[in-house]
HTML snippet that shows the backbone in 3Dmol.js (N, CA, C, O; Angstrom):
<script src="https://3Dmol.org/build/3Dmol-min.js"></script>
<div id="view" style="width:600px;height:400px;position:relative"></div>
<script>
const pdb = `
ATOM      1  N   MET A   1     202.108 107.014 -12.657  1.00  0.00           N
ATOM      2  CA  MET A   1     202.991 105.881 -12.926  1.00  0.00           C
ATOM      3  C   MET A   1     204.349 106.156 -12.301  1.00  0.00           C
ATOM      4  O   MET A   1     204.788 107.302 -12.202  1.00  0.00           O
ATOM      5  N   GLU A   2     204.988 105.107 -11.893  1.00  0.00           N
ATOM      6  CA  GLU A   2     206.287 105.231 -11.252  1.00  0.00           C
ATOM      7  C   GLU A   2     207.404 104.934 -12.244  1.00  0.00           C
ATOM      8  O   GLU A   2     207.264 104.081 -13.121  1.00  0.00           O
ATOM      9  N   GLY A   3     208.512 105.647 -12.093  1.00  0.00           N
ATOM     10  CA  GLY A   3     209.673 105.405 -12.928  1.00  0.00           C
ATOM     11  C   GLY A   3     210.516 104.251 -12.423  1.00  0.00           C
ATOM     12  O   GLY A   3     211.356 103.734 -13.159  1.00  0.00           O
ATOM     13  N   ASP A   4     210.307 103.835 -11.176  1.00  0.00           N
ATOM     14  CA  ASP A   4     211.063 102.730 -10.587  1.00  0.00           C
ATOM     15  C   ASP A   4     210.378 101.411 -10.959  1.00  0.00           C
ATOM     16  O   ASP A   4     209.312 101.080 -10.441  1.00  0.00           O
ATOM     17  N   PHE A   5     211.009 100.675 -11.859  1.00  0.00           N
ATOM     18  CA  PHE A   5     210.391  99.454 -12.365  1.00  0.00           C
ATOM     19  C   PHE A   5     210.794  98.201 -11.596  1.00  0.00           C
ATOM     20  O   PHE A   5     210.430  97.096 -12.000  1.00  0.00           O
ATOM     21  N   LYS A   6     211.541  98.343 -10.493  1.00  0.00           N
ATOM     22  CA  LYS A   6     212.009  97.172  -9.748  1.00  0.00           C
ATOM     23  C   LYS A   6     210.838  96.307  -9.278  1.00  0.00           C
ATOM     24  O   LYS A   6     210.852  95.088  -9.444  1.00  0.00           O
ATOM     25  N   GLN A   7     209.833  96.943  -8.696  1.00  0.00           N
ATOM     26  CA  GLN A   7     208.657  96.210  -8.211  1.00  0.00           C
ATOM     27  C   GLN A   7     207.952  95.503  -9.364  1.00  0.00           C
ATOM     28  O   GLN A   7     207.517  94.360  -9.224  1.00  0.00           O
ATOM     29  N   TYR A   8     207.839  96.184 -10.500  1.00  0.00           N
ATOM     30  CA  TYR A   8     207.164  95.597 -11.653  1.00  0.00           C
ATOM     31  C   TYR A   8     207.973  94.455 -12.245  1.00  0.00           C
ATOM     32  O   TYR A   8     207.406  93.466 -12.709  1.00  0.00           O
ATOM     33  N   THR A   9     209.287  94.586 -12.232  1.00  0.00           N
ATOM     34  CA  THR A   9     210.154  93.529 -12.744  1.00  0.00           C
ATOM     35  C   THR A   9     210.029  92.279 -11.882  1.00  0.00           C
ATOM     36  O   THR A   9     209.926  91.173 -12.412  1.00  0.00           O
ATOM     37  N   GLU A  10     210.037  92.438 -10.569  1.00  0.00           N
ATOM     38  CA  GLU A  10     209.904  91.292  -9.660  1.00  0.00           C
ATOM     39  C   GLU A  10     208.551  90.603  -9.842  1.00  0.00           C
ATOM     40  O   GLU A  10     208.470  89.375  -9.869  1.00  0.00           O
ATOM     41  N   THR A  11     207.503  91.396  -9.964  1.00  0.00           N
ATOM     42  CA  THR A  11     206.166  90.822 -10.156  1.00  0.00           C
ATOM     43  C   THR A  11     206.064  90.115 -11.498  1.00  0.00           C
ATOM     44  O   THR A  11     205.458  89.048 -11.592  1.00  0.00           O
ATOM     45  N   ALA A  12     206.651  90.699 -12.536  1.00  0.00           N
ATOM     46  CA  ALA A  12     206.633  90.064 -13.859  1.00  0.00           C
ATOM     47  C   ALA A  12     207.370  88.733 -13.831  1.00  0.00           C
ATOM     48  O   ALA A  12     206.926  87.769 -14.454  1.00  0.00           O
ATOM     49  N   GLU A  13     208.487  88.668 -13.119  1.00  0.00           N
ATOM     50  CA  GLU A  13     209.236  87.409 -13.003  1.00  0.00           C
ATOM     51  C   GLU A  13     208.411  86.347 -12.281  1.00  0.00           C
ATOM     52  O   GLU A  13     208.424  85.177 -12.663  1.00  0.00           O
ATOM     53  N   LEU A  14     207.703  86.753 -11.248  1.00  0.00           N
ATOM     54  CA  LEU A  14     206.827  85.843 -10.510  1.00  0.00           C
ATOM     55  C   LEU A  14     205.743  85.291 -11.438  1.00  0.00           C
ATOM     56  O   LEU A  14     205.461  84.092 -11.431  1.00  0.00           O
ATOM     57  N   LEU A  15     205.146  86.166 -12.224  1.00  0.00           N
ATOM     58  CA  LEU A  15     204.099  85.745 -13.154  1.00  0.00           C
ATOM     59  C   LEU A  15     204.649  84.820 -14.235  1.00  0.00           C
ATOM     60  O   LEU A  15     203.966  83.885 -14.652  1.00  0.00           O
ATOM     61  N   LYS A  16     205.864  85.069 -14.690  1.00  0.00           N
ATOM     62  CA  LYS A  16     206.477  84.198 -15.701  1.00  0.00           C
ATOM     63  C   LYS A  16     206.629  82.775 -15.167  1.00  0.00           C
ATOM     64  O   LYS A  16     206.365  81.804 -15.876  1.00  0.00           O
ATOM     65  N   VAL A  17     207.055  82.665 -13.918  1.00  0.00           N
ATOM     66  CA  VAL A  17     207.243  81.331 -13.329  1.00  0.00           C
ATOM     67  C   VAL A  17     205.887  80.627 -13.200  1.00  0.00           C
ATOM     68  O   VAL A  17     205.790  79.421 -13.422  1.00  0.00           O
ATOM     69  N   LEU A  18     204.869  81.364 -12.850  1.00  0.00           N
ATOM     70  CA  LEU A  18     203.536  80.768 -12.681  1.00  0.00           C
ATOM     71  C   LEU A  18     202.850  80.464 -14.008  1.00  0.00           C
ATOM     72  O   LEU A  18     201.859  79.735 -14.038  1.00  0.00           O
ATOM     73  N   ALA A  19     203.365  81.014 -15.105  1.00  0.00           N
ATOM     74  CA  ALA A  19     202.703  80.900 -16.406  1.00  0.00           C
ATOM     75  C   ALA A  19     202.976  79.560 -17.086  1.00  0.00           C
ATOM     76  O   ALA A  19     203.362  79.515 -18.254  1.00  0.00           O
ATOM     77  N   HIS A  20     202.777  78.494 -16.364  1.00  0.00           N
ATOM     78  CA  HIS A  20     202.890  77.142 -16.921  1.00  0.00           C
ATOM     79  C   HIS A  20     201.810  76.290 -16.264  1.00  0.00           C
ATOM     80  O   HIS A  20     201.662  76.329 -15.042  1.00  0.00           O
ATOM     81  N   PRO A  21     201.055  75.525 -17.042  1.00  0.00           N
ATOM     82  CA  PRO A  21     199.938  74.755 -16.469  1.00  0.00           C
ATOM     83  C   PRO A  21     200.330  73.816 -15.336  1.00  0.00           C
ATOM     84  O   PRO A  21     199.597  73.696 -14.355  1.00  0.00           O
ATOM     85  N   VAL A  22     201.474  73.148 -15.456  1.00  0.00           N
ATOM     86  CA  VAL A  22     201.884  72.214 -14.398  1.00  0.00           C
ATOM     87  C   VAL A  22     202.228  72.977 -13.124  1.00  0.00           C
ATOM     88  O   VAL A  22     201.843  72.565 -12.030  1.00  0.00           O
ATOM     89  N   ARG A  23     202.948  74.081 -13.260  1.00  0.00           N
ATOM     90  CA  ARG A  23     203.307  74.857 -12.067  1.00  0.00           C
ATOM     91  C   ARG A  23     202.071  75.475 -11.420  1.00  0.00           C
ATOM     92  O   ARG A  23     201.973  75.520 -10.194  1.00  0.00           O
ATOM     93  N   LEU A  24     201.130  75.950 -12.232  1.00  0.00           N
ATOM     94  CA  LEU A  24     199.867  76.457 -11.677  1.00  0.00           C
ATOM     95  C   LEU A  24     199.145  75.361 -10.906  1.00  0.00           C
ATOM     96  O   LEU A  24     198.615  75.604  -9.822  1.00  0.00           O
ATOM     97  N   CYS A  25     199.124  74.165 -11.461  1.00  0.00           N
ATOM     98  CA  CYS A  25     198.452  73.040 -10.809  1.00  0.00           C
ATOM     99  C   CYS A  25     199.148  72.688  -9.493  1.00  0.00           C
ATOM    100  O   CYS A  25     198.481  72.432  -8.490  1.00  0.00           O
ATOM    101  N   ILE A  26     200.475  72.673  -9.491  1.00  0.00           N
ATOM    102  CA  ILE A  26     201.223  72.380  -8.268  1.00  0.00           C
ATOM    103  C   ILE A  26     200.905  73.408  -7.201  1.00  0.00           C
ATOM    104  O   ILE A  26     200.610  73.054  -6.060  1.00  0.00           O
ATOM    105  N   VAL A  27     200.964  74.685  -7.567  1.00  0.00           N
ATOM    106  CA  VAL A  27     200.720  75.754  -6.595  1.00  0.00           C
ATOM    107  C   VAL A  27     199.285  75.706  -6.082  1.00  0.00           C
ATOM    108  O   VAL A  27     199.052  75.839  -4.881  1.00  0.00           O
ATOM    109  N   LYS A  28     198.330  75.517  -6.976  1.00  0.00           N
ATOM    110  CA  LYS A  28     196.920  75.435  -6.556  1.00  0.00           C
ATOM    111  C   LYS A  28     196.717  74.238  -5.620  1.00  0.00           C
ATOM    112  O   LYS A  28     195.999  74.345  -4.626  1.00  0.00           O
ATOM    113  N   GLY A  29     197.341  73.111  -5.933  1.00  0.00           N
ATOM    114  CA  GLY A  29     197.232  71.927  -5.085  1.00  0.00           C
ATOM    115  C   GLY A  29     197.843  72.148  -3.705  1.00  0.00           C
ATOM    116  O   GLY A  29     197.294  71.696  -2.700  1.00  0.00           O
ATOM    117  N   LEU A  30     198.984  72.847  -3.656  1.00  0.00           N
ATOM    118  CA  LEU A  30     199.612  73.126  -2.367  1.00  0.00           C
ATOM    119  C   LEU A  30     198.767  74.096  -1.541  1.00  0.00           C
ATOM    120  O   LEU A  30     198.709  73.982  -0.317  1.00  0.00           O
ATOM    121  N   ILE A  31     198.127  75.029  -2.193  1.00  0.00           N
ATOM    122  CA  ILE A  31     197.236  75.954  -1.479  1.00  0.00           C
ATOM    123  C   ILE A  31     196.078  75.181  -0.861  1.00  0.00           C
ATOM    124  O   ILE A  31     195.727  75.404   0.298  1.00  0.00           O
ATOM    125  N   GLU A  32     195.484  74.275  -1.632  1.00  0.00           N
ATOM    126  CA  GLU A  32     194.325  73.512  -1.167  1.00  0.00           C
ATOM    127  C   GLU A  32     194.708  72.495  -0.086  1.00  0.00           C
ATOM    128  O   GLU A  32     193.989  72.329   0.899  1.00  0.00           O
ATOM    129  N   LYS A  33     195.837  71.823  -0.275  1.00  0.00           N
ATOM    130  CA  LYS A  33     196.227  70.743   0.640  1.00  0.00           C
ATOM    131  C   LYS A  33     197.072  71.245   1.813  1.00  0.00           C
ATOM    132  O   LYS A  33     197.091  70.619   2.872  1.00  0.00           O
ATOM    133  N   GLY A  34     197.760  72.353   1.634  1.00  0.00           N
ATOM    134  CA  GLY A  34     198.633  72.878   2.684  1.00  0.00           C
ATOM    135  C   GLY A  34     200.082  72.503   2.437  1.00  0.00           C
ATOM    136  O   GLY A  34     200.956  73.369   2.414  1.00  0.00           O
ATOM    137  N   SER A  35     200.338  71.217   2.251  1.00  0.00           N
ATOM    138  CA  SER A  35     201.691  70.748   1.945  1.00  0.00           C
ATOM    139  C   SER A  35     201.612  69.312   1.446  1.00  0.00           C
ATOM    140  O   SER A  35     200.662  68.590   1.749  1.00  0.00           O
ATOM    141  N   CYS A  36     202.613  68.910   0.683  1.00  0.00           N
ATOM    142  CA  CYS A  36     202.711  67.511   0.255  1.00  0.00           C
ATOM    143  C   CYS A  36     204.081  67.259  -0.348  1.00  0.00           C
ATOM    144  O   CYS A  36     204.860  68.184  -0.576  1.00  0.00           O
ATOM    145  N   ASN A  37     204.360  65.986  -0.603  1.00  0.00           N
ATOM    146  CA  ASN A  37     205.650  65.606  -1.168  1.00  0.00           C
ATOM    147  C   ASN A  37     205.516  65.300  -2.657  1.00  0.00           C
ATOM    148  O   ASN A  37     204.413  65.287  -3.204  1.00  0.00           O
ATOM    149  N   VAL A  38     206.647  65.057  -3.297  1.00  0.00           N
ATOM    150  CA  VAL A  38     206.661  64.818  -4.741  1.00  0.00           C
ATOM    151  C   VAL A  38     205.893  63.552  -5.101  1.00  0.00           C
ATOM    152  O   VAL A  38     205.226  63.513  -6.135  1.00  0.00           O
ATOM    153  N   SER A  39     205.972  62.519  -4.271  1.00  0.00           N
ATOM    154  CA  SER A  39     205.256  61.264  -4.565  1.00  0.00           C
ATOM    155  C   SER A  39     203.757  61.500  -4.654  1.00  0.00           C
ATOM    156  O   SER A  39     203.093  60.960  -5.539  1.00  0.00           O
ATOM    157  N   HIS A  40     203.219  62.309  -3.736  1.00  0.00           N
ATOM    158  CA  HIS A  40     201.791  62.626  -3.780  1.00  0.00           C
ATOM    159  C   HIS A  40     201.466  63.410  -5.046  1.00  0.00           C
ATOM    160  O   HIS A  40     200.470  63.130  -5.712  1.00  0.00           O
ATOM    161  N   MET A  41     202.298  64.386  -5.378  1.00  0.00           N
ATOM    162  CA  MET A  41     202.075  65.187  -6.592  1.00  0.00           C
ATOM    163  C   MET A  41     202.130  64.308  -7.829  1.00  0.00           C
ATOM    164  O   MET A  41     201.347  64.482  -8.764  1.00  0.00           O
ATOM    165  N   GLN A  42     203.059  63.365  -7.828  1.00  0.00           N
ATOM    166  CA  GLN A  42     203.212  62.465  -8.967  1.00  0.00           C
ATOM    167  C   GLN A  42     201.946  61.648  -9.191  1.00  0.00           C
ATOM    168  O   GLN A  42     201.530  61.442 -10.331  1.00  0.00           O
ATOM    169  N   GLY A  43     201.335  61.184  -8.107  1.00  0.00           N
ATOM    170  CA  GLY A  43     200.088  60.427  -8.218  1.00  0.00           C
ATOM    171  C   GLY A  43     198.943  61.271  -8.741  1.00  0.00           C
ATOM    172  O   GLY A  43     198.113  60.786  -9.510  1.00  0.00           O
ATOM    173  N   CYS A  44     198.890  62.524  -8.333  1.00  0.00           N
ATOM    174  CA  CYS A  44     197.814  63.416  -8.769  1.00  0.00           C
ATOM    175  C   CYS A  44     197.998  63.897 -10.207  1.00  0.00           C
ATOM    176  O   CYS A  44     197.045  63.938 -10.985  1.00  0.00           O
ATOM    177  N   LEU A  45     199.229  64.258 -10.547  1.00  0.00           N
ATOM    178  CA  LEU A  45     199.496  64.852 -11.860  1.00  0.00           C
ATOM    179  C   LEU A  45     199.772  63.823 -12.941  1.00  0.00           C
ATOM    180  O   LEU A  45     199.700  64.133 -14.131  1.00  0.00           O
ATOM    181  N   GLU A  46     200.089  62.592 -12.531  1.00  0.00           N
ATOM    182  CA  GLU A  46     200.432  61.523 -13.466  1.00  0.00           C
ATOM    183  C   GLU A  46     201.554  61.943 -14.408  1.00  0.00           C
ATOM    184  O   GLU A  46     201.485  61.727 -15.618  1.00  0.00           O
ATOM    185  N   LEU A  47     202.592  62.550 -13.826  1.00  0.00           N
ATOM    186  CA  LEU A  47     203.787  62.962 -14.557  1.00  0.00           C
ATOM    187  C   LEU A  47     205.000  62.308 -13.898  1.00  0.00           C
ATOM    188  O   LEU A  47     204.936  61.933 -12.727  1.00  0.00           O
ATOM    189  N   PRO A  48     206.100  62.166 -14.633  1.00  0.00           N
ATOM    190  CA  PRO A  48     207.302  61.586 -14.023  1.00  0.00           C
ATOM    191  C   PRO A  48     207.813  62.461 -12.874  1.00  0.00           C
ATOM    192  O   PRO A  48     207.663  63.683 -12.883  1.00  0.00           O
ATOM    193  N   GLN A  49     208.414  61.804 -11.899  1.00  0.00           N
ATOM    194  CA  GLN A  49     208.951  62.503 -10.735  1.00  0.00           C
ATOM    195  C   GLN A  49     209.958  63.562 -11.156  1.00  0.00           C
ATOM    196  O   GLN A  49     209.999  64.643 -10.568  1.00  0.00           O
ATOM    197  N   SER A  50     210.771  63.267 -12.166  1.00  0.00           N
ATOM    198  CA  SER A  50     211.792  64.214 -12.607  1.00  0.00           C
ATOM    199  C   SER A  50     211.166  65.494 -13.169  1.00  0.00           C
ATOM    200  O   SER A  50     211.700  66.584 -12.968  1.00  0.00           O
ATOM    201  N   THR A  51     210.059  65.366 -13.858  1.00  0.00           N
ATOM    202  CA  THR A  51     209.363  66.533 -14.406  1.00  0.00           C
ATOM    203  C   THR A  51     208.823  67.408 -13.280  1.00  0.00           C
ATOM    204  O   THR A  51     208.974  68.629 -13.308  1.00  0.00           O
ATOM    205  N   ILE A  52     208.199  66.784 -12.300  1.00  0.00           N
ATOM    206  CA  ILE A  52     207.652  67.533 -11.164  1.00  0.00           C
ATOM    207  C   ILE A  52     208.781  68.212 -10.395  1.00  0.00           C
ATOM    208  O   ILE A  52     208.641  69.361  -9.977  1.00  0.00           O
ATOM    209  N   SER A  53     209.893  67.515 -10.205  1.00  0.00           N
ATOM    210  CA  SER A  53     211.028  68.087  -9.491  1.00  0.00           C
ATOM    211  C   SER A  53     211.592  69.304 -10.216  1.00  0.00           C
ATOM    212  O   SER A  53     211.988  70.279  -9.577  1.00  0.00           O
ATOM    213  N   GLN A  54     211.631  69.253 -11.541  1.00  0.00           N
ATOM    214  CA  GLN A  54     212.108  70.407 -12.310  1.00  0.00           C
ATOM    215  C   GLN A  54     211.198  71.615 -12.114  1.00  0.00           C
ATOM    216  O   GLN A  54     211.677  72.738 -11.955  1.00  0.00           O
ATOM    217  N   HIS A  55     209.894  71.385 -12.125  1.00  0.00           N
ATOM    218  CA  HIS A  55     208.950  72.484 -11.909  1.00  0.00           C
ATOM    219  C   HIS A  55     209.063  73.020 -10.479  1.00  0.00           C
ATOM    220  O   HIS A  55     209.006  74.231 -10.261  1.00  0.00           O
ATOM    221  N   LEU A  56     209.220  72.129  -9.518  1.00  0.00           N
ATOM    222  CA  LEU A  56     209.381  72.561  -8.127  1.00  0.00           C
ATOM    223  C   LEU A  56     210.653  73.385  -7.944  1.00  0.00           C
ATOM    224  O   LEU A  56     210.670  74.340  -7.167  1.00  0.00           O
ATOM    225  N   GLN A  57     211.713  73.018  -8.656  1.00  0.00           N
ATOM    226  CA  GLN A  57     212.966  73.769  -8.565  1.00  0.00           C
ATOM    227  C   GLN A  57     212.746  75.206  -9.038  1.00  0.00           C
ATOM    228  O   GLN A  57     213.245  76.145  -8.416  1.00  0.00           O
ATOM    229  N   LYS A  58     212.015  75.381 -10.115  1.00  0.00           N
ATOM    230  CA  LYS A  58     211.733  76.732 -10.615  1.00  0.00           C
ATOM    231  C   LYS A  58     210.870  77.514  -9.625  1.00  0.00           C
ATOM    232  O   LYS A  58     211.095  78.703  -9.400  1.00  0.00           O
ATOM    233  N   LEU A  59     209.888  76.842  -9.040  1.00  0.00           N
ATOM    234  CA  LEU A  59     209.022  77.502  -8.051  1.00  0.00           C
ATOM    235  C   LEU A  59     209.817  77.868  -6.799  1.00  0.00           C
ATOM    236  O   LEU A  59     209.592  78.926  -6.212  1.00  0.00           O
ATOM    237  N   ARG A  60     210.735  77.012  -6.392  1.00  0.00           N
ATOM    238  CA  ARG A  60     211.584  77.305  -5.217  1.00  0.00           C
ATOM    239  C   ARG A  60     212.520  78.468  -5.510  1.00  0.00           C
ATOM    240  O   ARG A  60     212.682  79.360  -4.678  1.00  0.00           O
ATOM    241  N   ALA A  61     213.136  78.463  -6.688  1.00  0.00           N
ATOM    242  CA  ALA A  61     214.073  79.529  -7.057  1.00  0.00           C
ATOM    243  C   ALA A  61     213.382  80.891  -7.070  1.00  0.00           C
ATOM    244  O   ALA A  61     214.004  81.910  -6.770  1.00  0.00           O
ATOM    245  N   ALA A  62     212.104  80.904  -7.417  1.00  0.00           N
ATOM    246  CA  ALA A  62     211.336  82.152  -7.447  1.00  0.00           C
ATOM    247  C   ALA A  62     210.780  82.525  -6.076  1.00  0.00           C
ATOM    248  O   ALA A  62     210.191  83.594  -5.915  1.00  0.00           O
ATOM    249  N   GLY A  63     210.966  81.649  -5.084  1.00  0.00           N
ATOM    250  CA  GLY A  63     210.469  81.937  -3.740  1.00  0.00           C
ATOM    251  C   GLY A  63     208.985  81.698  -3.570  1.00  0.00           C
ATOM    252  O   GLY A  63     208.380  82.183  -2.614  1.00  0.00           O
ATOM    253  N   ILE A  64     208.391  80.953  -4.490  1.00  0.00           N
ATOM    254  CA  ILE A  64     206.955  80.687  -4.444  1.00  0.00           C
ATOM    255  C   ILE A  64     206.651  79.535  -3.496  1.00  0.00           C
ATOM    256  O   ILE A  64     205.684  79.591  -2.735  1.00  0.00           O
ATOM    257  N   VAL A  65     207.472  78.495  -3.541  1.00  0.00           N
ATOM    258  CA  VAL A  65     207.294  77.365  -2.631  1.00  0.00           C
ATOM    259  C   VAL A  65     208.564  77.167  -1.813  1.00  0.00           C
ATOM    260  O   VAL A  65     209.640  77.644  -2.171  1.00  0.00           O
ATOM    261  N   LYS A  66     208.407  76.452  -0.711  1.00  0.00           N
ATOM    262  CA  LYS A  66     209.544  76.095   0.133  1.00  0.00           C
ATOM    263  C   LYS A  66     209.456  74.610   0.430  1.00  0.00           C
ATOM    264  O   LYS A  66     208.374  74.024   0.381  1.00  0.00           O
ATOM    265  N   GLY A  67     210.580  74.009   0.734  1.00  0.00           N
ATOM    266  CA  GLY A  67     210.619  72.592   1.053  1.00  0.00           C
ATOM    267  C   GLY A  67     211.189  72.374   2.437  1.00  0.00           C
ATOM    268  O   GLY A  67     212.151  73.028   2.841  1.00  0.00           O
ATOM    269  N   GLU A  68     210.586  71.451   3.154  1.00  0.00           N
ATOM    270  CA  GLU A  68     211.061  71.095   4.490  1.00  0.00           C
ATOM    271  C   GLU A  68     211.453  69.631   4.477  1.00  0.00           C
ATOM    272  O   GLU A  68     210.624  68.754   4.233  1.00  0.00           O
ATOM    273  N   ARG A  69     212.725  69.377   4.742  1.00  0.00           N
ATOM    274  CA  ARG A  69     213.243  68.007   4.695  1.00  0.00           C
ATOM    275  C   ARG A  69     212.933  67.267   5.989  1.00  0.00           C
ATOM    276  O   ARG A  69     213.116  67.790   7.088  1.00  0.00           O
ATOM    277  N   ASN A  70     212.453  66.023   5.827  1.00  0.00           N
ATOM    278  CA  ASN A  70     212.215  65.123   6.951  1.00  0.00           C
ATOM    279  C   ASN A  70     212.816  63.777   6.551  1.00  0.00           C
ATOM    280  O   ASN A  70     212.150  62.950   5.927  1.00  0.00           O
ATOM    281  N   GLY A  71     214.071  63.568   6.913  1.00  0.00           N
ATOM    282  CA  GLY A  71     214.768  62.366   6.465  1.00  0.00           C
ATOM    283  C   GLY A  71     215.052  62.470   4.978  1.00  0.00           C
ATOM    284  O   GLY A  71     215.689  63.424   4.533  1.00  0.00           O
ATOM    285  N   LEU A  72     214.588  61.500   4.208  1.00  0.00           N
ATOM    286  CA  LEU A  72     214.785  61.515   2.761  1.00  0.00           C
ATOM    287  C   LEU A  72     213.671  62.245   2.025  1.00  0.00           C
ATOM    288  O   LEU A  72     213.792  62.523   0.832  1.00  0.00           O
ATOM    289  N   GLU A  73     212.611  62.551   2.715  1.00  0.00           N
ATOM    290  CA  GLU A  73     211.434  63.157   2.097  1.00  0.00           C
ATOM    291  C   GLU A  73     211.432  64.674   2.280  1.00  0.00           C
ATOM    292  O   GLU A  73     211.783  65.186   3.342  1.00  0.00           O
ATOM    293  N   ILE A  74     211.029  65.381   1.221  1.00  0.00           N
ATOM    294  CA  ILE A  74     210.861  66.831   1.307  1.00  0.00           C
ATOM    295  C   ILE A  74     209.383  67.134   1.136  1.00  0.00           C
ATOM    296  O   ILE A  74     208.752  66.700   0.172  1.00  0.00           O
ATOM    297  N   THR A  75     208.844  67.881   2.080  1.00  0.00           N
ATOM    298  CA  THR A  75     207.448  68.300   2.016  1.00  0.00           C
ATOM    299  C   THR A  75     207.420  69.753   1.562  1.00  0.00           C
ATOM    300  O   THR A  75     208.084  70.612   2.143  1.00  0.00           O
ATOM    301  N   TYR A  76     206.649  70.013   0.526  1.00  0.00           N
ATOM    302  CA  TYR A  76     206.581  71.350  -0.063  1.00  0.00           C
ATOM    303  C   TYR A  76     205.329  72.081   0.395  1.00  0.00           C
ATOM    304  O   TYR A  76     204.287  71.471   0.635  1.00  0.00           O
ATOM    305  N   SER A  77     205.452  73.404   0.514  1.00  0.00           N
ATOM    306  CA  SER A  77     204.320  74.263   0.859  1.00  0.00           C
ATOM    307  C   SER A  77     204.548  75.641   0.227  1.00  0.00           C
ATOM    308  O   SER A  77     205.625  75.923  -0.299  1.00  0.00           O
ATOM    309  N   ILE A  78     203.535  76.477   0.286  1.00  0.00           N
ATOM    310  CA  ILE A  78     203.609  77.819  -0.291  1.00  0.00           C
ATOM    311  C   ILE A  78     204.465  78.710   0.616  1.00  0.00           C
ATOM    312  O   ILE A  78     204.278  78.738   1.832  1.00  0.00           O
ATOM    313  N   ALA A  79     205.399  79.432   0.009  1.00  0.00           N
ATOM    314  CA  ALA A  79     206.295  80.302   0.769  1.00  0.00           C
ATOM    315  C   ALA A  79     205.876  81.771   0.695  1.00  0.00           C
ATOM    316  O   ALA A  79     206.219  82.560   1.576  1.00  0.00           O
ATOM    317  N   ASP A  80     205.141  82.135  -0.344  1.00  0.00           N
ATOM    318  CA  ASP A  80     204.779  83.535  -0.578  1.00  0.00           C
ATOM    319  C   ASP A  80     203.259  83.670  -0.531  1.00  0.00           C
ATOM    320  O   ASP A  80     202.558  83.188  -1.421  1.00  0.00           O
ATOM    321  N   GLU A  81     202.762  84.320   0.500  1.00  0.00           N
ATOM    322  CA  GLU A  81     201.308  84.455   0.675  1.00  0.00           C
ATOM    323  C   GLU A  81     200.645  85.216  -0.469  1.00  0.00           C
ATOM    324  O   GLU A  81     199.471  84.991  -0.766  1.00  0.00           O
ATOM    325  N   ARG A  82     201.389  86.117  -1.111  1.00  0.00           N
ATOM    326  CA  ARG A  82     200.814  86.853  -2.248  1.00  0.00           C
ATOM    327  C   ARG A  82     200.360  85.894  -3.336  1.00  0.00           C
ATOM    328  O   ARG A  82     199.339  86.111  -3.989  1.00  0.00           O
ATOM    329  N   VAL A  83     201.134  84.828  -3.522  1.00  0.00           N
ATOM    330  CA  VAL A  83     200.810  83.852  -4.564  1.00  0.00           C
ATOM    331  C   VAL A  83     199.497  83.153  -4.237  1.00  0.00           C
ATOM    332  O   VAL A  83     198.666  82.929  -5.117  1.00  0.00           O
ATOM    333  N   GLY A  84     199.318  82.810  -2.965  1.00  0.00           N
ATOM    334  CA  GLY A  84     198.068  82.173  -2.554  1.00  0.00           C
ATOM    335  C   GLY A  84     196.867  83.053  -2.847  1.00  0.00           C
ATOM    336  O   GLY A  84     195.853  82.577  -3.357  1.00  0.00           O
ATOM    337  N   LYS A  85     196.977  84.321  -2.529  1.00  0.00           N
ATOM    338  CA  LYS A  85     195.882  85.257  -2.791  1.00  0.00           C
ATOM    339  C   LYS A  85     195.642  85.401  -4.288  1.00  0.00           C
ATOM    340  O   LYS A  85     194.498  85.452  -4.740  1.00  0.00           O
ATOM    341  N   PHE A  86     196.730  85.466  -5.053  1.00  0.00           N
ATOM    342  CA  PHE A  86     196.612  85.619  -6.500  1.00  0.00           C
ATOM    343  C   PHE A  86     195.931  84.404  -7.129  1.00  0.00           C
ATOM    344  O   PHE A  86     195.013  84.553  -7.936  1.00  0.00           O
ATOM    345  N   ILE A  87     196.379  83.209  -6.761  1.00  0.00           N
ATOM    346  CA  ILE A  87     195.807  81.978  -7.320  1.00  0.00           C
ATOM    347  C   ILE A  87     194.340  81.849  -6.913  1.00  0.00           C
ATOM    348  O   ILE A  87     193.497  81.462  -7.723  1.00  0.00           O
ATOM    349  N   ASP A  88     194.041  82.173  -5.660  1.00  0.00           N
ATOM    350  CA  ASP A  88     192.642  82.140  -5.208  1.00  0.00           C
ATOM    351  C   ASP A  88     191.783  83.067  -6.053  1.00  0.00           C
ATOM    352  O   ASP A  88     190.666  82.709  -6.427  1.00  0.00           O
ATOM    353  N   SER A  89     192.291  84.248  -6.356  1.00  0.00           N
ATOM    354  CA  SER A  89     191.502  85.189  -7.158  1.00  0.00           C
ATOM    355  C   SER A  89     191.309  84.695  -8.585  1.00  0.00           C
ATOM    356  O   SER A  89     190.294  84.998  -9.212  1.00  0.00           O
ATOM    357  N   LEU A  90     192.273  83.935  -9.109  1.00  0.00           N
ATOM    358  CA  LEU A  90     192.144  83.401 -10.466  1.00  0.00           C
ATOM    359  C   LEU A  90     191.103  82.284 -10.551  1.00  0.00           C
ATOM    360  O   LEU A  90     190.343  82.204 -11.516  1.00  0.00           O
ATOM    361  N   PHE A  91     191.077  81.425  -9.534  1.00  0.00           N
ATOM    362  CA  PHE A  91     190.239  80.232  -9.602  1.00  0.00           C
ATOM    363  C   PHE A  91     188.950  80.332  -8.797  1.00  0.00           C
ATOM    364  O   PHE A  91     188.108  79.439  -8.884  1.00  0.00           O
ATOM    365  N   ASN A  92     188.778  81.379  -8.027  1.00  0.00           N
ATOM    366  CA  ASN A  92     187.515  81.571  -7.306  1.00  0.00           C
ATOM    367  C   ASN A  92     186.471  82.147  -8.236  1.00  0.00           C
ATOM    368  O   ASN A  92     186.721  83.119  -8.948  1.00  0.00           O
ATOM    369  N   GLU A  93     185.334  81.555  -8.223  1.00  0.00           N
ATOM    370  CA  GLU A  93     184.268  82.005  -9.132  1.00  0.00           C
ATOM    371  C   GLU A  93     183.201  82.748  -8.400  1.00  0.00           C
ATOM    372  O   GLU A  93     182.231  83.197  -9.011  1.00  0.00           O
TER     373      GLU A  93
END
`;
const viewer = $3Dmol.createViewer("view");
viewer.addModel(pdb, "pdb");
viewer.setStyle({}, {cartoon: {color: "spectrum"}});
viewer.zoomTo();
viewer.render();
</script>
């Protein structure tokens, strides 16, 4: 075991952000689709745009997703490949 807990702290923070059903669904959807905007997510999740935006803000702050602006629209995609591998391992049967 290592005495340096920095790596474990960062990983634990990543897991905390992912430990919400809506955020897991957003991340899994982005992995499957590649990228999409909030309007598309809103149609799939049937949640208010403001709720989805709040979850996306947390995912962005953690470095899990990134947004690319095109005019007024922001398209989101996965920013951290580790997350993609982790989510795949959780949902692959």
